[in-house]
DSSP file (Angstrom, degrees, kcal/mol; ACC not computed):
  #  RESIDUE AA STRUCTURE BP1 BP2  ACC     N-H-->O    O-->H-N    N-H-->O    O-->H-N    TCO  KAPPA ALPHA  PHI   PSI    X-CA   Y-CA   Z-CA
    1    1 A X              0   0    0      0, 0.0     2,-0.3     0, 0.0    81,-0.2   0.000 360.0 360.0 360.0 135.4    0.0    0.0    0.0
    2    2 A X  E     -A   81   0A   0     79,-1.8    79,-3.4     2,-0.0     2,-0.3  -0.970 360.0-116.7-162.4 167.0    1.3    3.4   -0.9
    3    3 A X  E     +A   80   0A   0     -2,-0.3     2,-0.3    77,-0.2    77,-0.2  -0.858  33.7 166.0-111.2 148.5    0.0    6.8   -2.2
    4    4 A X  E     -A   79   0A   0     75,-1.7    75,-3.1    -2,-0.3     2,-0.2  -0.974  41.8 -84.5-154.4 163.8    1.0    8.4   -5.5
    5    5 A X  E >   -A   78   0A   0     -2,-0.3     3,-1.4    73,-0.2     6,-0.5  -0.497  28.9-135.6 -72.9 135.9   -0.2   11.2   -7.7
    6    6 A X  T 3  S+     0   0    0     71,-3.5    -1,-0.1     1,-0.3     9,-0.1   0.841 107.9  42.0 -56.8 -35.4   -2.9   10.4  -10.1
    7    7 A X  T 3  S+     0   0    0     70,-0.5    -1,-0.3     4,-0.1     2,-0.1   0.262  93.2 108.0-100.2   9.9   -1.1   12.3  -12.9
    8    8 A X  S <> S-     0   0    0     -3,-1.4     4,-3.0     1,-0.1     5,-0.3  -0.419  86.5-105.2 -80.0 167.2    2.4   10.9  -12.0
    9    9 A X  H  > S+     0   0    0      1,-0.2     4,-2.1     2,-0.2     5,-0.1   0.880 123.8  47.7 -59.6 -36.8    4.1    8.4  -14.2
   10   10 A X  H  > S+     0   0    0      2,-0.2     4,-2.4     1,-0.2     5,-0.2   0.930 112.2  48.6 -69.0 -45.1    3.3    5.7  -11.7
   11   11 A X  H  > S+     0   0    0     -6,-0.5     4,-1.8     1,-0.2    -2,-0.2   0.920 113.7  46.5 -61.2 -44.0   -0.3    6.7  -11.3
   12   12 A X  H  X S+     0   0    0     -4,-3.0     4,-1.7     2,-0.2    -1,-0.2   0.904 111.3  52.6 -64.8 -40.8   -0.8    6.8  -15.1
   13   13 A X  H  X S+     0   0    0     -4,-2.1     4,-2.5    -5,-0.3    -2,-0.2   0.922 110.4  46.4 -62.5 -43.7    0.9    3.4  -15.5
   14   14 A X  H  < S+     0   0    0     -4,-2.4    -1,-0.2     1,-0.2    -2,-0.2   0.826 108.8  55.8 -72.5 -27.6   -1.3    1.7  -13.0
   15   15 A X  H  < S+     0   0    0     -4,-1.8    -1,-0.2    -5,-0.2    -2,-0.2   0.875 114.0  41.5 -68.0 -33.2   -4.4    3.3  -14.5
   16   16 A X  H  < S+     0   0    0     -4,-1.7     2,-0.4     1,-0.3    -2,-0.2   0.878 133.2  13.0 -75.6 -39.5   -3.4    1.7  -17.9
   17   17 A X     <  -     0   0    0     -4,-2.5    -1,-0.3    -5,-0.2    -2,-0.0  -0.957  59.1-162.0-145.6 117.1   -2.3   -1.6  -16.5
   18   18 A X        +     0   0    0     -2,-0.4    22,-2.4    -3,-0.2     2,-0.2   0.408  55.3 115.8 -84.9   3.9   -3.1   -2.9  -13.0
   19   19 A X  E     +B   39   0A   0     20,-0.2     2,-0.3    18,-0.0    20,-0.2  -0.491  40.9 176.9 -74.7 143.7   -0.4   -5.6  -13.1
   20   20 A X  E     -B   38   0A   0     18,-2.7    18,-2.7    -2,-0.2     2,-0.4  -0.980  19.9-158.2-145.7 153.8    2.4   -5.2  -10.6
   21   21 A X  E     -B   37   0A   0     -2,-0.3     2,-0.5    16,-0.2    16,-0.2  -0.993   6.0-159.0-134.0 126.7    5.5   -7.2   -9.5
   22   22 A X  E     -B   36   0A   0     14,-2.8    14,-2.6    -2,-0.4     2,-0.5  -0.929  13.7-167.8-101.3 127.5    7.2   -6.7   -6.1
   23   23 A X  E     -B   35   0A   0     -2,-0.5     2,-0.6    12,-0.2    12,-0.2  -0.970  10.4-163.9-119.2 127.3   10.8   -7.9   -6.1
   24   24 A X  E     -B   34   0A   0     10,-2.4    10,-1.9    -2,-0.5     2,-0.5  -0.953  14.4-162.7-108.8 117.1   12.9   -8.4   -3.0
   25   25 A X  E     -B   33   0A   0     -2,-0.6     2,-0.7     8,-0.2     8,-0.2  -0.842  11.4-151.4-105.7 129.1   16.5   -8.7   -3.8
   26   26 A X  E     -B   32   0A   0      6,-2.9     6,-1.1    -2,-0.5    78,-0.1  -0.895   8.0-170.6 -98.8 113.4   19.1  -10.1   -1.4
   27   27 A X        +     0   0    0     -2,-0.7     2,-0.3     4,-0.2    -1,-0.1   0.430  57.3  96.5 -84.2  -0.5   22.4   -8.4   -2.2
   28   28 A X  S >  S-     0   0    0     72,-0.1     3,-2.8     4,-0.1    75,-0.1  -0.707  85.6 -68.6 -92.4 142.0   24.4  -10.7    0.1
   29   29 A X  T 3  S+     0   0    0      1,-0.4    -1,-0.1    -2,-0.3    -2,-0.1  -0.390 123.6  37.5 -58.3 140.9   26.2  -13.8   -1.4
   30   30 A X  T 3  S-     0   0    0      1,-0.1    -1,-0.4    -4,-0.1    70,-0.4  -0.942 101.6-153.1 -88.2  16.9   25.0  -16.3   -2.6
   31   31 A X    <   +     0   0    0     -3,-2.8    69,-0.5    69,-0.2     2,-0.3   0.309  24.1 158.2  72.2 158.2   22.5  -13.7   -3.9
   32   32 A X  E     -B   26   0A   0     -6,-1.1    -6,-2.9    68,-0.3     2,-0.3  -0.901  20.9-145.4 166.9 169.7   18.8  -14.4   -4.7
   33   33 A X  E     -BC  25  97A   0     64,-0.5    64,-1.1    -2,-0.3     2,-0.4  -0.986   5.9-144.0-154.5 161.9   15.5  -12.7   -5.1
   34   34 A X  E     -BC  24  96A   0    -10,-1.9   -10,-2.4    -2,-0.3     2,-0.4  -0.992  14.7-158.8-125.5 133.8   11.8  -13.4   -4.6
   35   35 A X  E     -BC  23  95A   0     60,-0.8    60,-0.7    -2,-0.4     2,-0.5  -0.941   4.5-167.0-114.9 138.0    9.0  -12.0   -6.9
   36   36 A X  E     -BC  22  94A   0    -14,-2.6   -14,-2.8    -2,-0.4     2,-0.3  -0.989  12.6-161.3-120.1 119.0    5.4  -11.6   -5.9
   37   37 A X  E     +B   21   0A   0     56,-0.5    49,-2.5    -2,-0.5    50,-0.3  -0.769  29.2 118.3-100.3 143.0    3.1  -10.9   -8.9
   38   38 A X  E     -BD  20  85A   0    -18,-2.7   -18,-2.7    -2,-0.3     2,-0.3  -0.939  52.5 -77.5-172.0-163.0   -0.4   -9.4   -8.6
   39   39 A X  E     -BD  19  84A   0     45,-2.2    45,-2.8    -2,-0.3     2,-0.3  -0.895  30.8-136.2-120.9 148.5   -2.8   -6.7   -9.3
   40   40 A X  E     - D   0  83A   0    -22,-2.4     2,-0.4    -2,-0.3    43,-0.2  -0.812   6.9-151.4-104.7 149.2   -3.2   -3.2   -7.9
   41   41 A X  E     - D   0  82A   0     41,-3.1    41,-2.3    -2,-0.3     2,-0.3  -0.975  13.4-150.7-115.1 131.8   -6.4   -1.5   -6.9
   42   42 A X  E     - D   0  81A   0     -2,-0.4     2,-0.4    39,-0.2    39,-0.2  -0.799  14.0-176.2-103.4 144.8   -6.6    2.3   -7.1
   43   43 A X  E     - D   0  80A   0     37,-1.6    37,-2.7    -2,-0.3    -2,-0.0  -0.999  25.5-177.7-141.6 140.1   -8.7    4.5   -4.9
   44   44 A X        +     0   0    0     -2,-0.4     2,-0.1    35,-0.2    34,-0.1   0.233  40.9 139.0-109.2   6.9   -9.5    8.2   -4.7
   45   45 A X     >  -     0   0    0      1,-0.1     4,-2.9    35,-0.1     5,-0.2  -0.360  50.8-143.0 -58.9 121.4  -11.7    7.9   -1.6
   46   46 A X  H  > S+     0   0    0      1,-0.2     4,-2.6     2,-0.2     5,-0.2   0.873  98.0  49.3 -56.9 -40.9  -10.9   10.9    0.7
   47   47 A X  H  > S+     0   0    0      2,-0.2     4,-2.5     1,-0.2    -1,-0.2   0.923 114.4  44.1 -66.7 -42.0  -11.3    8.9    3.9
   48   48 A X  H  > S+     0   0    0      2,-0.2     4,-2.7     1,-0.2     5,-0.3   0.904 112.8  52.9 -67.7 -39.6   -9.1    6.0    2.6
   49   49 A X  H  X S+     0   0    0     -4,-2.9     4,-2.6     2,-0.2     5,-0.2   0.940 111.7  45.0 -60.8 -47.4   -6.5    8.4    1.3
   50   50 A X  H  X S+     0   0    0     -4,-2.6     4,-2.6    -5,-0.2     5,-0.3   0.944 112.9  51.9 -61.5 -47.1   -6.3   10.3    4.7
   51   51 A X  H  X S+     0   0    0     -4,-2.5     4,-2.5    -5,-0.2    -2,-0.2   0.932 114.3  40.7 -56.0 -49.8   -6.1    7.0    6.5
   52   52 A X  H  X S+     0   0    0     -4,-2.7     4,-2.9     1,-0.2     5,-0.3   0.895 114.1  52.6 -66.1 -39.6   -3.3    5.6    4.4
   53   53 A X  H  X S+     0   0    0     -4,-2.6     4,-2.4    -5,-0.3    -2,-0.2   0.888 111.5  47.0 -66.5 -35.9   -1.4    8.9    4.3
   54   54 A X  H  X S+     0   0    0     -4,-2.6     4,-3.1    -5,-0.2     5,-0.2   0.946 113.7  48.4 -66.3 -48.2   -1.5    9.2    8.2
   55   55 A X  H  X S+     0   0    0     -4,-2.5     4,-1.7    -5,-0.3    -2,-0.2   0.916 116.0  42.5 -61.2 -41.4   -0.4    5.6    8.6
   56   56 A X  H  X S+     0   0    0     -4,-2.9     4,-2.2     2,-0.2     5,-0.3   0.899 114.0  52.2 -70.2 -39.6    2.5    6.0    6.2
   57   57 A X  H  X>S+     0   0    0     -4,-2.4     4,-3.5    -5,-0.3     5,-0.6   0.920 109.7  49.8 -61.8 -43.4    3.3    9.4    7.6
   58   58 A X  H  X5S+     0   0    0     -4,-3.1     4,-1.1     1,-0.2    -1,-0.2   0.883 110.2  50.6 -62.2 -38.3    3.5    7.9   11.1
   59   59 A X  H  <5S+     0   0    0     -4,-1.7    -1,-0.2    -5,-0.2    -2,-0.2   0.901 125.1  25.9 -70.3 -38.7    5.7    5.1   10.0
   60   60 A X  H  <5S+     0   0    0     -4,-2.2    -2,-0.2     2,-0.1    -3,-0.2   0.793 132.4  33.7 -94.8 -28.8    8.2    7.4    8.3
   61   61 A X  H  <5S-     0   0    0     -4,-3.5     4,-0.2    -5,-0.3    -3,-0.2   0.559 109.7-112.8-105.8 -11.1    7.8   10.7   10.1
   62   62 A X    >X< -     0   0    0     -4,-1.1     4,-1.1    -5,-0.6     3,-0.7  -0.148  38.0 -67.4  96.0 166.6    7.1    9.4   13.7
   63   63 A X  T 34 S+     0   0    0      1,-0.2     4,-0.5     2,-0.2     3,-0.3   0.843 127.9  54.8 -60.5 -39.5    4.0    9.5   15.8
   64   64 A X  T 34 S+     0   0    0      1,-0.2    -1,-0.2    -3,-0.1     4,-0.2   0.769 118.5  31.7 -75.9 -24.7    4.1   13.2   16.4
   65   65 A X  T <> S+     0   0    0     -3,-0.7     4,-2.4    -4,-0.2    -1,-0.2   0.427  90.5  95.0-109.2   0.8    4.2   14.2   12.7
   66   66 A X  H  X S+     0   0    0     -4,-1.1     4,-2.4    -3,-0.3    -9,-0.2   0.920  87.6  46.2 -59.6 -47.5    2.1   11.4   11.2
   67   67 A X  H  > S+     0   0    0     -4,-0.5     4,-2.3     1,-0.2    -1,-0.2   0.862 112.1  51.9 -62.8 -36.7   -1.2   13.3   11.2
   68   68 A X  H  > S+     0   0    0      2,-0.2     4,-2.0     1,-0.2    -1,-0.2   0.920 111.7  46.8 -64.5 -45.1    0.4   16.4    9.8
   69   69 A X  H  X S+     0   0    0     -4,-2.4     4,-1.5     1,-0.2    -2,-0.2   0.902 111.9  51.8 -64.0 -41.0    2.0   14.4    6.9
   70   70 A X  H  X S+     0   0    0     -4,-2.4     4,-1.7     1,-0.2    -2,-0.2   0.913 110.1  46.7 -64.3 -44.2   -1.3   12.7    6.3
   71   71 A X  H  < S+     0   0    0     -4,-2.3    -1,-0.2     1,-0.2    -2,-0.2   0.871 112.6  51.7 -65.3 -38.0   -3.3   16.0    6.0
   72   72 A X  H  < S+     0   0    0     -4,-2.0    -1,-0.2     1,-0.2    -2,-0.2   0.819 119.3  34.1 -70.0 -28.8   -0.7   17.4    3.7
   73   73 A X  H  < S+     0   0    0     -4,-1.5     2,-1.4     1,-0.2    -2,-0.2   0.548  95.0  84.6-107.3  -7.8   -0.7   14.5    1.3
   74   74 A X     <  +     0   0    0     -4,-1.7     2,-0.3    -5,-0.1    -1,-0.2  -0.496  68.0 126.6 -90.3  65.2   -4.4   13.4    1.4
   75   75 A X  S >  S-     0   0    0     -2,-1.4     3,-1.7     1,-0.1    -3,-0.0  -0.810  70.4 -75.5-123.8 160.8   -5.5   15.9   -1.2
   76   76 A X  T 3  S+     0   0    0     -2,-0.3     3,-0.1     1,-0.3    -1,-0.1  -0.213 117.1  40.5 -54.0 141.5   -7.5   15.7   -4.5
   77   77 A X  T 3  S+     0   0    0      1,-0.4   -71,-3.5   -33,-0.1   -70,-0.5   0.336  92.4 107.9  98.3  -7.3   -5.3   14.3   -7.2
   78   78 A X  E <   -A    5   0A   0     -3,-1.7    -1,-0.4   -73,-0.3     2,-0.3  -0.739  52.6-153.3-102.1 153.6   -3.7   11.6   -5.0
   79   79 A X  E     -A    4   0A   0    -75,-3.1   -75,-1.7    -2,-0.3     2,-0.5  -0.917  13.9-135.7-122.5 148.6   -4.3    7.9   -5.2
   80   80 A X  E     -AD   3  43A   0    -37,-2.7   -37,-1.6    -2,-0.3     2,-0.6  -0.925  23.8-160.6 -94.1 127.9   -4.2    5.0   -2.7
   81   81 A X  E     +AD   2  42A   0    -79,-3.4   -79,-1.8    -2,-0.5     2,-0.4  -0.951  11.2 179.9-112.3 119.0   -2.5    2.0   -4.4
   82   82 A X  E     - D   0  41A   0    -41,-2.3   -41,-3.1    -2,-0.6     2,-0.4  -0.970  13.4-149.7-120.8 135.8   -3.1   -1.4   -2.8
   83   83 A X  E     - D   0  40A   0     -2,-0.4     2,-0.4   -43,-0.2   -43,-0.2  -0.834   9.1-169.1-107.7 142.9   -1.6   -4.6   -4.2
   84   84 A X  E     - D   0  39A   0    -45,-2.8   -45,-2.2    -2,-0.4     5,-0.1  -0.994  27.0-118.1-126.0 134.5   -3.1   -8.1   -4.0
   85   85 A X  E >   - D   0  38A   0     -2,-0.4     3,-1.5     3,-0.3   -47,-0.3  -0.356  23.4-117.6 -71.9 152.9   -1.2  -11.2   -5.0
   86   86 A X  T 3  S+     0   0    0    -49,-2.5   -48,-0.1     1,-0.3    -1,-0.1   0.784 108.7  65.5 -61.5 -27.7   -2.4  -13.3   -7.9
   87   87 A X  T 3  S-     0   0    0    -50,-0.3    -1,-0.3     4,-0.3     3,-0.2   0.285 116.9 -94.2 -84.2  14.4   -3.0  -16.3   -5.7
   88   88 A X    X   -     0   0    0     -3,-1.5     3,-0.6     1,-0.2    -3,-0.3  -0.295  51.6 -57.9  98.5 174.3   -5.7  -14.6   -3.7
   89   89 A X  T 3  S+     0   0    0      1,-0.2    -1,-0.2    -3,-0.1    -4,-0.1   0.740 131.1  41.4 -66.8 -24.9   -5.8  -12.7   -0.5
   90   90 A X  T 3  S+     0   0    0     -3,-0.2     2,-0.4     1,-0.1    -1,-0.2   0.541 111.6  50.2-106.8  -6.0   -4.4  -15.4    1.7
   91   91 A X    <   -     0   0    0     -3,-0.6     2,-0.4    -6,-0.1    -4,-0.3  -0.978  59.0-156.5-136.0 149.1   -1.6  -16.9   -0.5
   92   92 A X        -     0   0    0     23,-0.4     2,-0.6    -2,-0.4    25,-0.4  -0.980  17.3-134.9-121.7 131.1    1.3  -15.5   -2.4
   93   93 A X        -     0   0    0     -2,-0.4   -56,-0.5   -56,-0.3     2,-0.4  -0.760  30.1-171.5 -85.2 122.4    2.9  -17.2   -5.3
   94   94 A X  E     -Ce  36 121A   0     26,-0.7    28,-1.6    -2,-0.6     2,-0.6  -0.920  19.2-155.5-119.5 143.7    6.7  -17.0   -5.0
   95   95 A X  E     -Ce  35 122A   0    -60,-0.7   -60,-0.8    -2,-0.4     2,-0.5  -0.979  13.1-162.3-114.1 121.1    9.5  -17.9   -7.3
   96   96 A X  E     -C   34   0A   0     26,-0.7     2,-0.5    -2,-0.6   -62,-0.1  -0.892   4.3-168.5-100.5 125.3   12.8  -18.7   -5.6
   97   97 A X  E     -C   33   0A   0    -64,-1.1   -64,-0.5    -2,-0.5     4,-0.4  -0.969  55.1 -10.1-116.9 129.0   15.9  -18.5   -7.7
   98   98 A X  S >  S-     0   0    0     -2,-0.5     3,-1.6     1,-0.2     4,-0.2   0.253  89.5 -79.2  69.3 162.2   19.2  -19.9   -6.3
   99   99 A X  T >  S+     0   0    0      1,-0.3     3,-1.5     2,-0.2     4,-0.3   0.767 127.4  68.6 -64.5 -25.3   19.8  -21.0   -2.8
  100  100 A X  T >> S+     0   0    0    -69,-0.5     4,-1.0   -70,-0.4     3,-0.8   0.695  79.4  79.1 -65.2 -17.8   20.3  -17.3   -1.9
  101  101 A X  H <> S+     0   0    0     -3,-1.6     4,-2.5    -4,-0.4    -1,-0.2   0.719  77.9  73.0 -62.0 -21.4   16.6  -16.8   -2.6
  102  102 A X  H <> S+     0   0    0     -3,-1.5     4,-2.8     2,-0.2    -1,-0.2   0.903  94.7  50.0 -62.5 -41.4   15.9  -18.3    0.9
  103  103 A X  H <> S+     0   0    0     -3,-0.8     4,-1.9    -4,-0.3    -1,-0.2   0.918 111.7  47.9 -63.2 -42.5   17.2  -15.2    2.7
  104  104 A X  H  X S+     0   0    0     -4,-1.0     4,-2.3     2,-0.2    -2,-0.2   0.904 112.1  51.0 -66.7 -38.2   14.9  -13.0    0.5
  105  105 A X  H  X S+     0   0    0     -4,-2.5     4,-2.8     1,-0.2    -2,-0.2   0.920 108.1  51.8 -60.2 -47.1   12.0  -15.3    1.2
  106  106 A X  H  X S+     0   0    0     -4,-2.8     4,-1.7     1,-0.2    -1,-0.2   0.881 109.3  50.0 -58.0 -39.3   12.7  -15.1    4.9
  107  107 A X  H  X S+     0   0    0     -4,-1.9     4,-2.0     2,-0.2    -2,-0.2   0.934 110.8  48.8 -67.7 -44.8   12.7  -11.3    4.6
  108  108 A X  H  X S+     0   0    0     -4,-2.3     4,-3.0     1,-0.2     5,-0.3   0.910 109.0  53.0 -60.5 -41.7    9.3  -11.3    2.8
  109  109 A X  H  X S+     0   0    0     -4,-2.8     4,-1.8     1,-0.2    -1,-0.2   0.862 108.1  51.1 -62.9 -33.7    7.8  -13.6    5.3
  110  110 A X  H  < S+     0   0    0     -4,-1.7    -1,-0.2    -5,-0.2    -2,-0.2   0.898 115.5  43.1 -65.9 -39.4    8.9  -11.2    8.1
  111  111 A X  H  < S+     0   0    0     -4,-2.0    -2,-0.2     1,-0.2    -1,-0.2   0.904 126.5  29.1 -71.8 -41.1    7.2   -8.3    6.2
  112  112 A X  H >< S-     0   0    0     -4,-3.0     3,-1.4     1,-0.2    -3,-0.2   0.512  87.6-164.7-107.6  -8.0    4.1  -10.0    5.2
  113  113 A X  G ><  +     0   0    0     -4,-1.8     3,-1.5    -5,-0.3    -1,-0.2  -0.294  68.9   0.1  63.3-136.5    3.6  -12.5    8.0
  114  114 A X  G 3  S+     0   0    0      1,-0.3    -1,-0.3    -4,-0.1    -5,-0.1   0.409 113.1  84.0 -74.1   4.7    1.1  -15.3    7.4
  115  115 A X  G <  S+     0   0    0     -3,-1.4     2,-0.5    -6,-0.1   -23,-0.4   0.852  82.9  69.5 -67.9 -33.4    0.2  -14.1    3.9
  116  116 A X    <   -     0   0    0     -3,-1.5     2,-0.6   -25,-0.2   -25,-0.1  -0.763  69.6-165.5 -91.9 125.3    3.2  -16.0    2.6
  117  117 A X    >   -     0   0    0     -2,-0.5     3,-2.8   -25,-0.4     4,-0.3  -0.937  16.0-146.7-108.3 116.3    2.9  -19.8    2.8
  118  118 A X  G >  S+     0   0    0     -2,-0.6     3,-1.4     1,-0.3     6,-0.1   0.748  96.5  69.2 -56.1 -22.8    6.3  -21.5    2.3
  119  119 A X  G 3  S+     0   0    0      1,-0.3    -1,-0.3    -3,-0.0     5,-0.1   0.700  90.1  64.3 -68.5 -16.4    4.5  -24.4    0.5
  120  120 A X  G <  S+     0   0    0     -3,-2.8   -26,-0.7   -28,-0.1     2,-0.4   0.580  76.8 109.2 -82.4  -8.8    3.9  -21.9   -2.3
  121  121 A X  E X   -e   94   0A   0     -3,-1.4     3,-1.2    -4,-0.3     2,-0.2  -0.554  69.4-133.1 -74.3 121.9    7.6  -21.6   -3.0
  122  122 A X  E 3  S+e   95   0A   0    -28,-1.6   -26,-0.7    -2,-0.4    -2,-0.1  -0.534  88.8  17.3 -73.4 137.2    8.5  -23.2   -6.3
  123  123 A X  T 3         0   0    0     -2,-0.2    -1,-0.2   -28,-0.1    -2,-0.1   0.532 360.0 360.0  83.5   5.3   11.6  -25.4   -6.0
  124  124 A X    <         0   0    0     -3,-1.2    -2,-0.1    -6,-0.1    -1,-0.1   0.455 360.0 360.0 -81.9 360.0   11.4  -25.7   -2.2
């Protein structure tokens, strides 16, 4: 989930094609990556925009400045972008390449919690 401008390159690209790929790259030897493919949903709903802008603002600016950041960024012309994995809301299809992909997979599982099911990993 993130916010972006409706008329930005990213906003225009998602309006044209809702497909998305998240790649987590492990730069430590033996190297590897994990890809999650899915679709994005765009929203211009003012309440949802404010909620996500405040949550993101709090994460990056801290508790004291989160609401300020949210109000500044939850304006007309902004979009909320939410991604859903192709395998449905409860499973993520992962491609692991090389033995180094395990470290990237571990990182994704830490970020996404129970959304990632290790049984979905190809080649595991």
